[in-house]
C-alpha positions as CSV (number, residue, x, y, z in Angstrom):
1,X,-26.7,-178.8,-34.6
2,X,-26.7,-179.4,-30.9
3,X,-28.0,-182.8,-29.7
4,X,-29.6,-182.8,-25.9
5,X,-27.7,-184.9,-23.6
6,X,-30.1,-186.7,-21.3
7,X,-29.0,-184.7,-18.4
8,X,-30.2,-181.5,-20.3
9,X,-33.4,-182.5,-21.2
10,X,-36.0,-180.6,-19.3
11,X,-39.3,-182.3,-19.7
12,X,-40.2,-185.5,-17.8
13,X,-41.8,-187.0,-21.3
14,X,-38.7,-186.5,-22.9
15,X,-36.7,-188.6,-19.8
16,X,-38.8,-190.5,-17.0
17,X,-41.9,-190.9,-19.2
18,X,-40.3,-191.2,-22.6
19,X,-40.6,-195.0,-23.2
20,X,-44.3,-194.8,-22.2
21,X,-45.3,-192.3,-24.9
22,X,-42.8,-193.3,-27.6
23,X,-45.6,-193.6,-30.1
24,X,-46.8,-190.2,-29.7
25,X,-43.3,-188.7,-29.2
26,X,-42.2,-190.2,-32.7
27,X,-45.7,-188.8,-34.1
28,X,-45.4,-185.4,-32.6
29,X,-41.5,-184.8,-33.3
30,X,-40.1,-182.0,-35.4
31,X,-38.5,-184.7,-37.6
32,X,-41.7,-186.3,-38.2
33,X,-43.6,-182.7,-38.5
34,X,-41.0,-182.2,-41.2
35,X,-41.3,-185.5,-43.0
36,X,-44.8,-184.8,-43.2
37,X,-44.2,-181.5,-44.7
38,X,-42.1,-182.8,-47.1
39,X,-44.5,-185.4,-47.9
40,X,-47.2,-182.9,-48.7
41,X,-45.0,-180.9,-51.0
42,X,-44.1,-183.7,-53.1
43,X,-47.4,-184.9,-53.4
44,X,-49.0,-181.5,-54.4
45,X,-45.9,-181.7,-57.4
46,X,-47.4,-185.0,-58.3
47,X,-51.2,-183.8,-57.9
48,X,-50.6,-180.3,-59.9
49,X,-49.0,-182.4,-62.9
50,X,-52.1,-185.2,-62.9
51,X,-55.1,-183.1,-62.0
52,X,-54.2,-179.4,-62.2
53,X,-55.3,-178.9,-66.1
54,X,-53.2,-177.7,-69.0
55,X,-51.4,-175.4,-67.1
56,X,-49.0,-178.2,-65.7
57,X,-46.6,-180.4,-67.6
58,X,-47.9,-184.2,-67.3
59,X,-45.3,-186.1,-65.0
60,X,-43.5,-188.7,-67.1
61,X,-43.2,-192.2,-65.8
62,X,-39.6,-191.7,-65.0
63,X,-40.0,-188.5,-63.3
64,X,-42.7,-189.4,-61.1
65,X,-40.7,-192.5,-60.2
66,X,-38.0,-190.0,-59.0
67,X,-40.5,-187.7,-57.2
68,X,-41.6,-191.1,-55.3
69,X,-38.0,-192.1,-54.9
70,X,-37.3,-188.6,-52.9
71,X,-40.4,-189.0,-51.0
72,X,-39.6,-192.4,-49.8
73,X,-35.8,-191.1,-48.8
74,X,-36.8,-189.2,-45.8
75,X,-34.5,-190.2,-42.8
76,X,-32.6,-188.6,-40.3
77,X,-29.9,-187.3,-42.2
78,X,-32.9,-185.2,-44.4
79,X,-34.0,-184.0,-40.8
80,X,-30.7,-182.7,-40.0
81,X,-30.2,-181.0,-43.4
82,X,-33.8,-179.2,-43.1
83,X,-32.5,-178.0,-39.7
84,X,-29.4,-176.8,-41.1
85,X,-31.0,-175.0,-43.8
86,X,-33.9,-173.8,-41.3
87,X,-30.7,-172.1,-39.3
88,X,-30.1,-169.9,-42.6
89,X,-33.5,-168.9,-43.8
90,X,-35.3,-168.8,-40.0
91,X,-38.4,-170.4,-41.8
92,X,-39.3,-173.9,-41.3
93,X,-41.5,-174.5,-44.1
94,X,-39.3,-172.5,-46.3
95,X,-36.0,-175.0,-45.1
96,X,-38.4,-177.9,-46.3
97,X,-39.1,-176.3,-49.9
98,X,-35.2,-175.6,-50.1
99,X,-34.2,-179.1,-49.2
100,X,-36.7,-180.7,-51.8
101,X,-35.3,-178.4,-54.5
102,X,-31.7,-179.8,-53.4
103,X,-32.9,-183.3,-53.8
104,X,-34.6,-182.9,-57.1
105,X,-31.6,-181.3,-58.6
106,X,-30.0,-185.2,-58.1
107,X,-32.2,-186.0,-61.1
108,X,-32.0,-184.4,-64.5
109,X,-35.5,-185.1,-65.5
110,X,-36.8,-183.4,-62.5
111,X,-35.4,-179.9,-63.2
112,X,-38.4,-178.7,-65.2
113,X,-40.6,-179.5,-62.4
114,X,-38.6,-177.6,-60.0
115,X,-40.7,-174.8,-59.8
116,X,-43.7,-176.5,-58.7
117,X,-42.2,-176.8,-55.4
118,X,-44.6,-175.0,-52.9
119,X,-46.3,-173.9,-56.0
120,X,-49.4,-171.4,-55.0
121,X,-48.9,-172.3,-51.4
122,X,-48.3,-170.6,-48.4
123,X,-46.4,-172.1,-45.4
124,X,-49.7,-172.4,-43.7
125,X,-51.3,-174.3,-46.1
126,X,-48.6,-176.8,-45.3
127,X,-48.8,-176.3,-41.9
128,X,-52.5,-176.5,-41.3
129,X,-52.6,-179.9,-43.4
130,X,-49.2,-181.3,-41.4
131,X,-50.9,-181.0,-38.2
132,X,-54.1,-182.1,-38.9
133,X,-52.4,-185.2,-40.0
134,X,-50.4,-185.4,-37.0
135,X,-53.3,-184.9,-34.7
136,X,-55.4,-187.4,-36.8
137,X,-52.8,-190.1,-36.0
138,X,-52.2,-189.0,-32.4
139,X,-55.9,-189.3,-32.2
140,X,-55.8,-193.1,-33.1
141,X,-52.9,-193.9,-31.0
142,X,-54.6,-192.1,-27.9
143,X,-57.9,-193.8,-28.6
144,X,-56.5,-197.4,-28.4
145,X,-55.1,-196.5,-24.8
146,X,-58.6,-195.1,-24.1
147,X,-60.1,-198.1,-25.3
148,X,-58.0,-200.5,-23.0
149,X,-59.0,-198.6,-20.1
150,X,-62.9,-198.4,-21.0
151,X,-62.7,-202.4,-21.6
152,X,-61.2,-202.9,-18.6
153,X,-63.8,-200.8,-16.7
154,X,-66.4,-202.9,-18.3
155,X,-65.1,-206.2,-17.1
156,X,-64.7,-204.9,-13.6
157,X,-68.1,-203.8,-13.7
158,X,-69.6,-207.4,-14.9
159,X,-67.4,-209.1,-12.7
160,X,-68.2,-206.9,-9.5
161,X,-72.0,-206.3,-10.6
162,X,-73.1,-208.1,-7.3
163,X,-70.7,-207.0,-4.8
164,X,-72.2,-204.6,-2.1
165,X,-71.1,-201.2,-1.5
166,X,-72.1,-198.6,1.0
167,X,-72.7,-195.4,-0.9
168,X,-71.9,-192.2,0.5
169,X,-73.3,-188.7,-0.6
170,X,-71.6,-185.8,0.9
171,X,-69.1,-188.6,2.5
172,X,-72.3,-189.8,4.6
173,X,-73.7,-193.2,4.5
174,X,-76.3,-193.6,1.6
175,X,-78.6,-196.1,-0.3
176,X,-76.2,-199.1,-0.7
177,X,-75.2,-199.9,-4.4
178,X,-72.5,-202.2,-5.9
179,X,-68.9,-201.8,-6.6
180,X,-70.0,-203.1,-10.6
181,X,-72.5,-200.3,-11.0
182,X,-70.4,-197.6,-10.0
183,X,-67.3,-198.8,-12.3
184,X,-70.5,-199.0,-14.9
185,X,-70.9,-195.2,-14.4
186,X,-67.2,-194.4,-15.3
187,X,-67.2,-196.9,-18.2
188,X,-70.5,-195.4,-19.5
189,X,-69.1,-191.7,-19.2
190,X,-65.8,-192.5,-21.1
191,X,-67.7,-194.6,-24.0
192,X,-69.7,-191.7,-24.6
193,X,-66.6,-189.3,-25.1
194,X,-64.4,-192.0,-27.1
195,X,-67.4,-192.1,-29.3
196,X,-67.4,-188.2,-29.6
197,X,-63.6,-188.2,-30.4
198,X,-63.6,-190.8,-32.6
199,X,-65.8,-188.9,-35.1
200,X,-63.9,-185.9,-34.9
201,X,-61.8,-185.1,-37.9
202,X,-59.0,-182.6,-38.4
203,X,-59.7,-179.7,-40.6
204,X,-56.8,-178.2,-42.8
205,X,-57.2,-175.2,-45.1
206,X,-55.4,-175.0,-48.5
207,X,-56.5,-171.7,-50.1
208,X,-53.3,-169.8,-49.9
209,X,-52.2,-166.4,-48.8
210,X,-55.7,-165.1,-47.4
211,X,-57.9,-168.0,-48.1
212,X,-58.9,-166.8,-51.5
213,X,-57.1,-169.2,-54.1
214,X,-55.5,-165.9,-55.7
215,X,-52.4,-167.7,-57.3
216,X,-54.3,-171.0,-58.0
217,X,-57.3,-169.1,-59.4
218,X,-54.5,-166.9,-61.3
219,X,-53.2,-170.2,-63.0
220,X,-56.2,-171.5,-64.2
221,X,-59.5,-169.7,-63.6
222,X,-61.9,-172.4,-65.4
223,X,-60.6,-175.1,-63.0
224,X,-62.9,-175.2,-59.7
225,X,-59.7,-175.2,-57.3
226,X,-62.2,-175.6,-53.9
227,X,-63.0,-179.2,-55.3
228,X,-59.5,-179.8,-56.8
229,X,-57.7,-179.0,-53.2
230,X,-60.4,-181.1,-51.4
231,X,-59.7,-183.8,-53.3
232,X,-55.7,-183.4,-52.4
233,X,-56.6,-183.1,-48.8
234,X,-59.1,-186.1,-48.6
235,X,-56.1,-188.3,-49.8
236,X,-54.8,-187.8,-46.5
237,X,-57.7,-188.4,-44.5
238,X,-58.6,-184.7,-43.8
239,X,-61.4,-182.4,-44.2
240,X,-61.0,-179.3,-46.1
241,X,-62.2,-176.1,-44.2
242,X,-63.0,-173.8,-47.7
243,X,-63.6,-170.7,-45.7
244,X,-60.7,-169.2,-44.1
245,X,-58.1,-166.4,-43.5
246,X,-54.4,-167.1,-44.1
247,X,-55.0,-169.7,-41.4
248,X,-57.8,-172.7,-40.7
249,X,-59.2,-171.1,-37.3
250,X,-58.2,-174.2,-35.4
251,X,-61.8,-174.8,-34.3
252,X,-61.8,-178.4,-34.8
253,X,-58.5,-178.6,-32.6
254,X,-60.3,-177.0,-30.0
255,X,-63.3,-179.2,-30.1
256,X,-60.7,-182.3,-29.8
257,X,-59.0,-180.3,-27.3
258,X,-62.1,-180.2,-25.2
259,X,-63.3,-183.7,-25.5
260,X,-59.9,-184.7,-24.0
261,X,-60.6,-182.5,-21.1
262,X,-63.5,-184.2,-20.2
263,X,-62.0,-187.6,-20.8
264,X,-59.0,-186.0,-18.4
265,X,-61.9,-184.9,-15.8
266,X,-64.0,-188.5,-16.1
267,X,-60.9,-190.2,-15.4
268,X,-59.6,-187.6,-12.5
269,X,-63.0,-188.6,-10.7
270,X,-62.2,-191.9,-11.0
271,X,-58.8,-191.4,-9.6
272,X,-60.1,-190.0,-6.8
273,X,-62.7,-192.2,-6.0
274,X,-60.6,-195.1,-6.1
275,X,-58.3,-193.2,-3.8
276,X,-61.1,-192.9,-1.3
277,X,-62.0,-196.5,-1.6
278,X,-58.4,-197.5,-1.0
279,X,-58.2,-195.1,1.9
280,X,-61.4,-196.6,3.4
281,X,-60.2,-200.2,2.8
282,X,-62.8,-200.8,0.4
283,X,-60.2,-202.0,-2.0
284,X,-56.6,-203.6,-0.9
285,X,-53.5,-203.0,-3.1
286,X,-52.0,-206.1,-4.3
287,X,-48.3,-206.4,-3.2
288,X,-45.5,-206.0,-5.2
289,X,-42.1,-207.7,-4.3
290,X,-39.1,-204.8,-3.9
291,X,-41.9,-202.0,-4.0
292,X,-41.4,-199.4,-1.5
293,X,-44.4,-197.0,-0.2
294,X,-42.5,-194.8,2.2
295,X,-38.7,-193.9,2.8
296,X,-39.2,-194.2,6.4
297,X,-42.7,-196.2,7.1
298,X,-41.8,-199.6,5.8
299,X,-45.7,-200.8,6.2
300,X,-46.8,-198.3,3.6
301,X,-48.6,-199.4,0.4
302,X,-49.8,-196.0,-1.7
303,X,-52.2,-195.7,-4.3
304,X,-49.6,-194.0,-6.4
305,X,-50.9,-194.8,-9.5
306,X,-53.9,-193.1,-9.1
307,X,-52.2,-189.9,-7.7
308,X,-49.7,-190.4,-10.8
309,X,-52.9,-190.6,-13.3
310,X,-54.3,-187.3,-11.5
311,X,-51.5,-185.0,-11.6
312,X,-50.5,-186.1,-15.2
313,X,-54.4,-185.6,-16.4
314,X,-54.2,-182.1,-14.5
315,X,-51.2,-181.1,-16.6
316,X,-53.0,-182.0,-19.9
317,X,-56.1,-179.7,-18.9
318,X,-54.1,-177.1,-18.5
319,X,-52.7,-177.5,-21.9
320,X,-55.8,-178.6,-23.5
321,X,-57.8,-175.8,-22.3
322,X,-55.1,-173.3,-23.1
323,X,-54.9,-174.7,-26.6
324,X,-58.8,-174.5,-26.9
325,X,-58.9,-171.0,-25.9
326,X,-56.0,-169.5,-27.6
327,X,-55.8,-171.5,-30.9
328,X,-59.2,-169.9,-32.3
329,X,-58.3,-166.5,-32.2
330,X,-56.1,-164.5,-34.7
331,X,-55.5,-161.1,-35.4
332,X,-57.1,-160.0,-38.6
333,X,-56.1,-162.4,-41.5
334,X,-53.3,-164.0,-39.3
335,X,-50.5,-163.9,-36.5
336,X,-48.0,-166.2,-35.6
337,X,-48.9,-166.8,-32.1
338,X,-50.7,-169.9,-33.2
339,X,-47.7,-171.5,-34.7
340,X,-45.5,-171.1,-31.5
341,X,-48.5,-172.8,-29.6
342,X,-49.3,-175.7,-32.0
343,X,-45.5,-176.8,-31.8
344,X,-46.7,-178.0,-27.9
345,X,-50.0,-180.2,-28.9
346,X,-48.3,-183.2,-28.5
347,X,-47.8,-182.5,-25.3
348,X,-51.5,-182.3,-24.1
349,X,-52.1,-185.7,-25.6
350,X,-49.0,-187.1,-24.1
351,X,-49.8,-186.2,-20.5
352,X,-53.3,-187.5,-20.9
353,X,-52.1,-190.8,-22.5
354,X,-49.7,-190.9,-19.3
355,X,-52.7,-190.6,-17.2
356,X,-54.8,-193.1,-18.7
357,X,-51.7,-195.7,-18.5
358,X,-51.2,-194.7,-14.8
359,X,-55.0,-195.3,-13.9
360,X,-54.6,-198.8,-15.5
361,X,-51.9,-199.6,-13.6
362,X,-53.7,-198.8,-10.5
363,X,-56.9,-200.6,-11.8
364,X,-54.6,-203.8,-12.3
365,X,-53.4,-203.7,-8.4
366,X,-56.9,-203.4,-6.9
367,X,-58.8,-206.1,-5.4
368,X,-62.2,-205.8,-3.4
369,X,-61.8,-206.1,0.5
370,X,-65.3,-207.9,0.7
371,X,-65.1,-208.2,4.5
372,X,-64.7,-204.3,4.9
373,X,-67.4,-203.6,2.4
374,X,-69.7,-205.9,4.4
375,X,-68.9,-204.4,7.7
376,X,-69.7,-201.2,6.4
377,X,-73.0,-202.1,5.4
378,X,-74.0,-204.0,8.6
379,X,-73.0,-200.9,10.7
380,X,-75.3,-198.7,8.8
381,X,-78.9,-199.9,8.8
382,X,-80.1,-196.4,9.1
383,X,-79.8,-196.3,5.1
384,X,-82.8,-198.3,5.1
385,X,-84.6,-195.3,6.5
386,X,-85.3,-194.3,2.5
387,X,-87.2,-197.6,2.3
388,X,-89.1,-197.4,5.5
389,X,-90.5,-193.6,4.4
390,X,-91.4,-195.0,0.8
391,X,-93.6,-198.1,1.8
392,X,-95.3,-195.7,4.6
393,X,-95.7,-193.4,1.7
394,X,-97.2,-196.3,-0.4
395,X,-99.8,-196.9,2.8
396,X,-100.6,-193.5,2.2
397,X,-98.8,-191.5,5.1
398,X,-97.9,-188.0,3.4
399,X,-95.7,-186.9,6.6
400,X,-93.9,-190.2,6.3
401,X,-90.4,-188.9,5.5
402,X,-90.9,-186.3,8.3
403,X,-91.9,-188.8,10.8
404,X,-88.7,-191.4,9.8
405,X,-86.3,-188.2,9.9
406,X,-87.2,-187.5,13.5
407,X,-86.1,-191.1,14.4
408,X,-83.2,-191.8,12.2
409,X,-81.6,-188.3,11.5
410,X,-77.7,-188.8,12.9
411,X,-78.2,-191.9,14.7
412,X,-76.3,-195.0,14.2
413,X,-78.6,-197.6,14.0
414,X,-77.9,-201.7,14.0
415,X,-80.4,-204.7,13.2
416,X,-82.1,-204.7,16.4
417,X,-83.1,-201.1,16.6
418,X,-84.1,-201.1,12.9
419,X,-86.5,-204.0,13.5
420,X,-87.7,-202.5,16.7
421,X,-88.5,-199.3,14.7
422,X,-90.4,-201.1,11.8
423,X,-92.3,-203.1,14.6
424,X,-93.8,-199.5,16.1
425,X,-94.8,-198.5,12.7
426,X,-98.6,-198.1,12.3
427,X,-98.4,-200.3,8.8
428,X,-99.6,-203.3,7.7
429,X,-98.2,-206.5,8.8
430,X,-97.1,-207.1,5.0
431,X,-95.5,-204.0,4.8
432,X,-93.5,-204.6,8.2
433,X,-92.4,-208.1,6.8
434,X,-91.3,-206.3,3.5
435,X,-89.3,-203.9,5.5
436,X,-87.9,-206.6,7.8
437,X,-86.7,-208.7,5.1
438,X,-84.2,-205.9,4.0
439,X,-80.9,-205.7,4.8
440,X,-78.2,-203.0,3.8
441,X,-76.7,-205.9,1.9
442,X,-79.5,-206.9,0.1
443,X,-81.2,-203.3,-0.5
444,X,-79.6,-203.1,-3.8
445,X,-82.7,-203.0,-6.2
446,X,-81.4,-202.7,-9.8
447,X,-77.6,-202.1,-9.1
448,X,-76.7,-205.6,-10.3
449,X,-78.6,-205.3,-13.4
450,X,-77.1,-202.1,-14.5
451,X,-73.8,-203.1,-14.0
452,X,-74.4,-206.4,-16.5
453,X,-76.4,-204.3,-19.1
454,X,-75.5,-203.7,-22.4
455,X,-76.1,-200.1,-22.0
């Protein structure tokens, strides 16, 4: 078998980013896929002999011990042998079956159980369960990284809960907020998606050639094989889809893919906002010795982590979108195009994982530029026009909005002109004092409370 050299690797996942996605790469590797298939096949033999009824010979203690010995012996040599067999069979699951038969021949007391390898199964039963296991484990790896990002956002939202910020709608100056409250928005959005993703469980089928349990029912029609196979799948922490064609229709994978797309989009939204805040000098980037921002402009300190995050999340979106669109479709009872596509499912997870990692790296480099934030606020007193027209409405002015619009729209207002505007209003002295006590830095209302809340 030809082993790829580093200079032959086409994907950055396999070289540039390999150390950052090591756990996901190990999980989705073809070697691990074959290991899971291998373990499922052996566990199925044990299950049939234990729970399959009178049609199957009970396993002796020594036979069971030897089966576990085979199961626990899987290593790199095993993986290479399976690939060697596959080069002849041109069928990956069948190659695993033949390899198990080879291993069983090493133990004379297993010869009478050899016929049970892949008994009453189709390759899709094994693949369906195997990918459900892989995706379930990948989900746990992914959720740990997502949880770190969520906790970081929560920490920053509390730390910066009271730091005033000029909000911008349509890019224009708008009613002030705080840095902490704006971070709380992203915390809340990602937390919701994390909870949704956490509840999603991979689905698998185990009903044979076209999902009708033909061979198992033929073996013993008195047994409720739907319940039996459900018990078997549950031992792998996988939920059974009982009504299928030859393939599990992958709606569950599509749901997971869509959820990760939403997580990607929320994080891209965060990346882009932070990029703009950095560009506007609301955040400064911490300097790192030896780091270069430009090959020609020595002064540059770039928000490269947020750019890297955005790019990798975009690639993940493309992949996850394709998986969600393609995988639930199969011609009649099955076609093999899903098998080809499923081999790439790990890439969708990996690029999203990279995006979350880069976003976290960027978040660790930013620090608020309070002086610039206050400068922006002090130069945009017109944002208090909202407060003016509301106070006027409280005093009964129906056309308050239109009046203040004429006086403020498109104009830059400072402290003096703001106070002059308020003094000229035909409202009570109490209301004038209320408005004159406001500043852009203090017109924050409950932003700080929202940032600190347990919502």
